[in-house]
Residue, then its C-alpha position, 0 to 999 in steps of 0.5 A: m816483672a819481665a825484666e826480673l826473669d832469668a831470660e834474655q828475651v820475653w816474647l809477647h804473643p798477639a793474643v796476650i798483647e790484645a788481652l793486656g790492651l796494649p797498642t802495637p807500634r810498628h816502628r821504633e820511631d813510633a815508641e809511645a808513652h804507656p802505663f805499661i812502661a811508666a808503672s816500672r820506670e823507677r826500677f827499670r830503664y827502657f830503650p827506647e823510652g816508650l812502647a815499641p815493637w822491641v823494648v830493652a829493659s835494664p834494671l836500675r841499681e841505686g838509680k843506675r843501670a845494672g849492666a848489659g848482662a841484666e837486660v831483657a828484651l820485650a818483643f811485641v809481636d804483631g801481624a802488620d805487613d811492615h812490623p819487624l816481628q811480623a814473621f812470627a805473628a801467625l804462630p798459635d800461642g805463646p809456647a809456639l812463639l818461644r819455640a820459634a825464637e829458640l829455633f831461630r837462634t839454633r838454626v841461624g846461630v844468633p838470636f833474633r834481635s829487634s828486626p830482620g835487618a838488625t839480626a842479619r847485621d848481628l850475624w855478620l858481626a858474630l862471624r866477622k871475628g874482627r878480621t875486617s870492617l865493613r867500611p873501607g876507609e878511603a873508597v871509590p869516589p861517591a860519584v862512581v857508586r851513587p847513584s848506583p851504576e848497576a841495577p837488576f833487570a826491569w825489562s819487558r818487550p812486545l810479544t811475538d806473533a807466536e807468543r800471542e797465540h798462547g793462552w797463559v802467562h806464568a811467573f817463575d822466581a829465582n830462589a834467594q838469588y842474592l843470597g846464592t851470589a853472596a856465598s860465592i862472590d869476590l869482594g874488594a879488600g883493602q884500598p882501591e887503586h885509581r887507574t887512568g886509561p886507556l886500560d885493558f880490562d881484567r876480569k879477575a880484578v874486582g872494581y869499577w870501570l868507566a867503559d863504552v857501553p856495549a851494545a845489547p846482544a841481538g835476539l829476544l833476551p833482555d839487555p844485560f848491560t843496560p838492564s833498566p831504563r834508569l841506567a840509560g840516563m847515566t851514559d855520558p855524551a861520549g857513550r861511557r858509563w861506570a860498570t862493575t867487573p861482572t857486567l864487563a866480564l859478561a860483555a867480554e864473554l859474549g864477544a862485545p868490545v870492552r873499551v876502558h877509559e878509567a878504573w877503580v880496582w881493588p888489588q886484593s879480594r876475598r869472599f867476605l860474605r861467604p860465612w854469613a850467606e852460608a849460615f842463612r843458606d843452611a838455616r833456610a834449607a833446614c826450615q824448608g824441610d820442616p813442616a812445623a809452624e815454628a820452622q815456617a815462621v823462622l823461614a819467613a824471618v830468615k828470608l826477611a833478614y838476608n833481604k834486609f841486609f842487602g838493603w842496609l849495604a846499599s844505603e848509608q842512611v839506613g845501614g850506617e856502619l853497615a853501608r857498603p854500596d860497592w858490595n851491594q852493587l857487585v852482588i846485584a851485577q853478578s846476580r843479574v849476569n848469572l840470571y842472564r846466562k840461565l835465560a840464554r839456555l832456555a828453550r824460549p825467552p821470557f817477555a819480561v824480567d823483574v829483578d829475579a822473576l821471569y814471565v813467559t807465555a805458554p799454551t798450557e795452564a800447567p806451570a810445571e809442564t811449562a817449566e819442563a818445556l823451557g828447561l827451567p829447574l823447579g825446586p826449593g834450592l838455590g839455583q832453582f826456580k819457584h812458580q810464582g803465579s799465573a794469569p790468562l794471556a788476555a789479562l795483559e791487555g792494556i799493558d804496554l810492554a814496549g820500552g822496558r818499563a812494564a815488568r813491575r806492572v806484569r808482576d802486579l798483575i800476576e799477584r792480583e790474578g792468583p796466588a802461587d804457593g808462596p814467595g821464592r826468595 
């Protein structure tokens, strides 16, 4: 029996699962009764109590649990898109699967645990060393952070006459944009202070500011202050909206007047996410340079893990104790600001931006030639971009690019037209 082995985890390859005739539930909530579990229920307690993607078996001693140290996790790998162990499903056999599990532990610093999000949480807890809790205690009022006053780019504009003369559309993704931001961003420490205005904006203070919404800069670039149509509806009748420090810092940098009426500001700040982000950054870099199938599986799991972590930060329903919507919103805002600065340095502006993906027209089918002409750095590293796909310009026919709501449709179009060489996140 697996739980009697001297092991913390036992990974079951899809071929083994098929040979055993076991179902492969996709979610913990789908745990179902099965003879595989029932046959040993007198000797082991299972969590959850049925067959699930990740089952923890605890030996019983005289009807009681033997203790956490004796527990073993049973990992049922499956290739379904929403399966928590999907990143490992392409490995050829059981030994390769076990090598990948050990490689993940070595390169990330913690073992993989039940799902990418849970693993990212465990890494956070392992690196926290008791110095801070994610939950801030008395924080900014919910009305300030929910719904989120920050958003990534979801923007498009009509093509110019010159762009209509081009024959191709190319997509480029920023690599691990949020991860790079997390390694360097200052986040609020302690309890925030409520300040009433009018106030002078302090770009060194981490916080939320109720301010007049700056006008969009002139030109063909996206509006960095109202990057998504969703935010337009959050402006009050007086033309004010809550925004985080990075958004208003960019406004001041661009020469826009910044008028603040109220604020919630943390008197201290720290780079709380830096050790966590650097651990994932280093694991990502090590796996990118390793062509082995095990390393590529770990790379896929790493990308899923840090992306899921930001989702957990954003939502109390999903993240529970991990929820820090203020941290997530600051990362979103700073990432958007960083991307805007890069777009402003390009030789030609994009016509659409969807989160970290930008879309440009070009006279050539060659993406590398297009990137070089734009001054866009291609490569696997943070701060660089990856070609994500291409399509003939004629494929845009029927998509209304006006109004800023078509960015996701352009992304879907590029993905349908032809695959690139993998996601850049």
